[in-house]
Every structure is written in structure tokens, then in C-alpha cells.
C-alpha positions as a printed NumPy array, in Angstrom:
array([[ 17.977,  21.855, 215.459],
       [ 20.414,  23.768, 213.704],
       [ 22.858,  25.964, 215.932],
       [ 23.505,  29.44 , 215.381],
       [ 26.637,  31.37 , 216.621],
       [ 26.22 ,  35.238, 215.741],
       [ 29.969,  36.455, 215.856],
       [ 29.35 ,  40.503, 216.84 ],
       [ 31.333,  43.726, 217.175],
       [ 29.552,  46.687, 217.78 ],
       [ 25.595,  47.902, 218.559],
       [ 23.934,  44.465, 218.079],
       [ 21.004,  45.507, 216.245],
       [ 21.088,  42.672, 213.429],
       [ 21.8  ,  40.081, 216.351],
       [ 18.97 ,  41.253, 218.743],
       [ 16.479,  40.812, 215.302],
       [ 18.464,  37.748, 214.394],
       [ 17.383,  36.451, 217.959],
       [ 14.157,  37.543, 218.361],
       [ 13.153,  36.159, 215.016],
       [ 14.243,  32.4  , 216.033],
       [ 13.51 ,  32.557, 219.945],
       [ 10.266,  30.653, 219.051],
       [ 11.682,  28.13 , 216.235],
       [ 12.101,  24.571, 216.419],
       [ 14.094,  24.404, 214.078],
       [ 17.117,  26.906, 214.623],
       [ 17.995,  28.013, 217.833],
       [ 20.378,  30.73 , 218.227],
       [ 23.08 ,  28.924, 221.107],
       [ 25.435,  31.991, 221.82 ],
       [ 26.603,  35.391, 220.487],
       [ 30.751,  35.74 , 220.316],
       [ 31.868,  39.859, 220.454],
       [ 35.634,  40.594, 219.936],
       [ 34.676,  43.872, 222.36 ],
       [ 33.747,  43.838, 225.615],
       [ 31.634,  46.929, 225.51 ],
       [ 30.156,  45.937, 222.584],
       [ 26.263,  46.359, 223.074],
       [ 25.484,  43.023, 221.189],
       [ 26.513,  41.268, 224.398],
       [ 24.098,  42.94 , 226.557],
       [ 21.264,  42.542, 223.721],
       [ 21.643,  39.031, 223.608],
       [ 22.349,  38.787, 227.579],
       [ 18.704,  40.698, 227.583],
       [ 16.986,  37.925, 225.35 ],
       [ 18.482,  35.16 , 227.789],
       [ 21.353,  34.255, 224.794],
       [ 24.752,  32.772, 226.434],
       [ 27.504,  35.377, 225.397],
       [ 31.318,  35.326, 225.359],
       [ 34.062,  37.366, 224.437],
       [ 37.042,  36.602, 222.108],
       [ 39.426,  39.117, 221.681],
       [ 40.654,  39.742, 217.874],
       [ 44.176,  38.168, 218.681],
       [ 42.61 ,  35.126, 220.466],
       [ 40.752,  34.516, 217.049],
       [ 44.401,  33.129, 215.354],
       [ 44.521,  30.215, 218.298],
       [ 42.076,  27.348, 217.551],
       [ 42.022,  26.271, 220.713],
       [ 40.381,  29.268, 222.046],
       [ 37.64 ,  29.687, 219.67 ],
       [ 37.095,  25.543, 218.185],
       [ 36.117,  24.173, 221.772],
       [ 33.051,  26.915, 222.538],
       [ 31.74 ,  25.918, 218.816],
       [ 32.08 ,  22.52 , 219.342],
       [ 30.632,  22.484, 222.617],
       [ 27.529,  24.245, 221.149],
       [ 27.394,  22.209, 218.354],
       [ 27.388,  24.885, 215.892],
       [ 26.213,  24.257, 212.781],
       [ 26.584,  28.056, 211.266],
       [ 28.211,  30.993, 211.608],
       [ 26.482,  34.622, 211.325],
       [ 28.514,  37.762, 210.774],
       [ 26.052,  40.839, 212.596],
       [ 28.235,  43.437, 212.399],
       [ 31.542,  41.369, 213.044],
       [ 34.647,  42.981, 212.166],
       [ 36.969,  40.592, 212.336],
       [ 38.844,  38.492, 209.556],
       [ 38.21 ,  35.022, 210.386],
       [ 41.15 ,  32.466, 209.982],
       [ 41.468,  29.675, 207.577],
       [ 40.748,  27.018, 210.027],
       [ 37.364,  28.661, 210.873],
       [ 36.525,  28.86 , 207.07 ],
       [ 37.734,  25.843, 205.929],
       [ 36.248,  24.02 , 208.843],
       [ 32.751,  25.905, 208.582],
       [ 33.145,  26.16 , 204.328],
       [ 29.921,  27.946, 203.003],
       [ 28.463,  27.94 , 206.803],
       [ 29.839,  31.057, 207.433],
       [ 27.236,  33.937, 206.172],
       [ 28.058,  37.612, 206.441],
       [ 25.87 ,  40.743, 205.359],
       [ 27.349,  43.704, 203.617],
       [ 25.354,  47.327, 203.405],
       [ 26.243,  47.301, 199.86 ],
       [ 25.541,  45.577, 196.625],
       [ 29.138,  43.757, 196.122],
       [ 31.385,  44.099, 194.545],
       [ 31.115,  47.822, 195.298],
       [ 32.11 ,  49.131, 197.944],
       [ 33.567,  45.712, 199.655],
       [ 37.123,  44.753, 200.987],
       [ 39.515,  45.575, 204.068],
       [ 38.328,  48.752, 205.116],
       [ 34.794,  49.371, 203.538],
       [ 32.673,  49.056, 206.479],
       [ 29.597,  50.799, 208.12 ],
       [ 29.658,  54.867, 207.53 ],
       [ 32.379,  54.354, 204.679],
       [ 30.642,  52.294, 202.6  ],
       [ 27.883,  54.73 , 202.856],
       [ 29.948,  57.918, 201.832],
       [ 31.556,  56.172, 199.028],
       [ 28.029,  55.453, 197.462],
       [ 26.922,  58.748, 197.773],
       [ 30.303,  60.381, 196.622],
       [ 30.176,  57.936, 193.219],
       [ 27.251,  59.142, 192.191],
       [ 25.545,  55.832, 192.606],
       [ 21.334,  55.657, 191.662],
       [ 21.102,  53.043, 194.08 ],
       [ 22.721,  51.042, 197.33 ],
       [ 21.649,  47.961, 199.214],
       [ 22.817,  44.642, 201.137],
       [ 24.28 ,  41.635, 200.261],
       [ 24.304,  38.483, 201.901],
       [ 27.669,  35.921, 201.273],
       [ 29.116,  32.941, 201.977],
       [ 32.684,  34.294, 203.953],
       [ 35.827,  32.647, 202.501],
       [ 39.265,  34.025, 203.051],
       [ 39.221,  36.964, 201.201],
       [ 37.153,  40.358, 202.216],
       [ 33.592,  40.46 , 200.924],
       [ 34.198,  37.963, 198.077],
       [ 32.429,  34.748, 199.375],
       [ 29.552,  33.319, 197.26 ],
       [ 26.941,  35.371, 196.939],
       [ 23.171,  34.555, 198.38 ],
       [ 21.143,  37.065, 198.296],
       [ 20.696,  41.039, 197.28 ],
       [ 18.291,  43.484, 197.967],
       [ 18.308,  47.14 , 196.848],
       [ 17.305,  50.421, 197.727],
       [ 17.093,  53.78 , 195.825],
       [ 19.992,  56.494, 196.634],
       [ 17.786,  59.815, 197.228],
       [ 19.223,  63.281, 195.786],
       [ 19.124,  64.584, 199.243],
       [ 20.785,  61.569, 200.894],
       [ 23.213,  61.835, 203.194],
       [ 25.156,  58.808, 204.793],
       [ 22.934,  58.487, 207.968],
       [ 19.386,  58.923, 205.933],
       [ 20.975,  55.968, 203.391],
       [ 22.215,  53.822, 206.054],
       [ 18.675,  54.258, 207.616],
       [ 17.29 ,  52.586, 204.488],
       [ 19.894,  49.659, 204.162],
       [ 19.57 ,  49.025, 207.586],
       [ 15.87 ,  48.138, 207.282],
       [ 17.   ,  45.905, 204.457],
       [ 18.875,  43.954, 206.509],
       [ 16.331,  43.963, 209.371],
       [ 13.721,  42.813, 206.715],
       [ 15.809,  40.088, 204.798],
       [ 18.902,  38.421, 207.148],
       [ 16.642,  36.586, 209.558],
       [ 15.318,  34.643, 206.302],
       [ 18.172,  34.195, 204.15 ],
       [ 19.761,  32.698, 207.651],
       [ 16.648,  30.519, 207.734],
       [ 17.09 ,  29.324, 204.616],
       [ 20.754,  28.792, 204.657],
       [ 20.234,  27.237, 208.516],
       [ 17.757,  24.971, 207.116],
       [ 19.635,  23.187, 203.963],
       [ 22.053,  22.264, 206.423]])
């Protein structure tokens, strides 16, 4: 059994989608969801699906003794960032080298890096006049959005798009592809 920890910061729709995808799996299990915001909806979504949740505030991530015992207790094999805005410290990225994956709402390297998340990414894509956008699933290293790319999927940018309408199509790609890619990575560990 491959054990996954999901790190989330916000609404948790991707976390919920991932939990539901693996609910009946006998090979991959979502062991817990870790949030850095006590009011994150991801926490409630996970609880409603019977997945334990924990809170570690962003400053706590700098201290290995507050994070590593939890990962060890649940024998975590893979960390999935699903809407997490935490920049992971080196002790985590080295211990879980090529075993932390993230999803980004653009076709990296476009609109990646510090400060590019959520609506800011969609606004930048529209302002640039791009004809397509999409998602990039990648491994996490010690630089924002620069780890090895695992998978990309695209969608068109339409002439009348707004950041919200583009976000809807990008989210649809996330829900469609992220669980499958996680499964492929998890089964290869």
C-alpha cells in the first residue's frame, strides 16, 4: 500500500477529488490531509470523507520535529500538493526527492514562480494574449514551479474568456487528470 499525504491551503476541491478517487483502492491510500490554515475548507472536506486532518501553520514547516514525526507515523510514501501555498523546506524536498508532486494551473514554465497562483495565473495568461492554457503536474524541488514535469494538459483560451471562465476549464483538467497521474507516480514508488 502506498500512503499519500495531501497538503492543502484552501477550498480543497482537488483534495476531495483525490480522496474520492482512491477511496476504494487497495493499492493507494490517502492517509491524511495537512492544512496550513485552520479555516481551510480542505479540512472539512477531508473530515467528511473520513480522512484524518492536521494543522501545521506555515512557520511550523521550518521545524522538522513538527512535520517529520507525522509523516513517519503514517508511513508516508508520497506527498501531494493540492492547492497548497507552502514553500517546502529543503529537509522535506531532499527526504522526498521525486516523491512530492504539485499541480500548477498553467503550462509551465509560463506563469510559474513565486506569486503566481490561482486567479493571478489566469489573469496573466489572458493579458499575454495566449491561445491556450492548461495544467502542469510536476515534482517539487527547492525552487518555485521548476521541478521535473510529469504531465501537461491543455485547453483553449477563448476570445471572450474571463479569469473565472478560464479557471473553470483549467479546474476541469485538474479534476480529470490529477488523480490518474498521482496513481501512476504512487504505483511506481
